[in-house]
C-alpha positions in Angstrom: -30.4 -61.3 -24.0 -27.2 -62.1 -22.1 -25.0 -60.4 -24.9 -27.3 -57.6 -25.3 -27.1 -57.0 -21.5 -23.3 -57.3 -21.8 -23.4 -54.7 -24.6 -25.5 -52.2 -22.7 -23.1 -52.5 -19.8 -20.2 -51.7 -22.1 -21.7 -48.8 -23.4 -22.6 -47.4 -20.0 -19.1 -48.1 -18.9 -17.9 -46.2 -21.9 -20.1 -43.3 -21.1 -19.2 -43.2 -17.6 -15.4 -43.1 -18.7 -16.0 -40.5 -21.0 -17.9 -38.4 -18.4 -14.9 -39.0 -15.9 -12.4 -37.9 -18.3 -14.5 -34.8 -18.8 -14.7 -34.2 -15.0 -11.0 -34.8 -14.6 -10.3 -32.1 -17.4 -12.6 -29.7 -15.7 -10.9 -30.4 -12.1 -7.4 -29.8 -13.8 -8.7 -26.5 -15.3 -9.9 -25.5 -12.0 -6.6 -26.4 -10.2 -4.8 -24.5 -12.8 -7.1 -21.5 -12.3 -6.7 -21.6 -8.5 -2.9 -21.7 -8.8 -2.8 -18.8 -10.8 -5.1 -16.9 -8.4 -2.9 -18.0 -5.7 0.0 -16.5 -7.3 -1.9 -13.3 -8.0 -2.9 -13.3 -4.4 0.7 -13.8 -3.1 2.1 -10.9 -5.3 -0.7 -8.6 -4.1 0.1 -9.5 -0.5 3.7 -8.6 -1.1 2.7 -5.3 -2.7 0.5 -4.6 0.3 3.2 -5.3 2.7 5.7 -3.2 0.8 3.2 -0.3 0.8 2.4 -0.9 4.5 6.3 -0.2 5.1 6.5 2.6 2.7 3.7 4.3 4.3 5.2 3.9 8.0 8.4 5.5 6.4 6.4 8.4 4.8 4.6 8.9 8.1 7.7 9.0 9.8 9.2 11.4 7.5 6.3 13.7 7.8 6.5 13.8 11.5 10.1 14.8 11.2 9.2 17.4 8.8 6.6 18.8 11.0 8.6 19.1 13.9 11.4 20.9 11.8 8.6 23.3 10.5 7.5 23.9 14.2 11.2 24.6 15.1 11.9 26.9 12.3 8.6 28.6 13.2 10.0 29.2 16.8 13.3 30.4 15.6 11.5 32.9 13.1 9.3 34.2 16.0 12.4 34.8 18.2 14.3 36.6 15.5 11.2 38.8 14.6 11.3 39.7 18.7 15.0 40.5 18.4 14.5 42.6 15.3 11.8 44.4 16.9 14.0 44.9 20.2 16.8 46.1 18.0 14.6 48.6 16.1 13.4 49.9 19.5 17.1 50.2 20.7 18.3 51.9 17.5 15.2 54.2 17.6 16.0 55.2 21.4 19.7 55.7 20.5 18.8 57.8 17.6 16.1 60.0 19.3 18.5 61.8 21.6 20.7 63.1 18.8 17.9 64.6 17.1 16.6 66.3 20.1 17.5 70.1 20.4 
């Protein structure tokens, strides 16, 4: 009985060791998987920050462009007014010379 008990305990120990090796391998796989995910997340974080900076630069460029467009529209309006005034002046200057 004593040897049989010893043999049973050895078998249980071997079984436990085998299960522990399996658990260790599974944990190592999980650690590897988590390290890869961390690496991907870090790269994605850098990309998000780069996009945030680029977006801020594009918004500033858009603001400058819109301001330039407003300035150009104001200048265009003033030029159209000057042209209209010059046309009136030319018309007024030309009118007396055609009258009898």
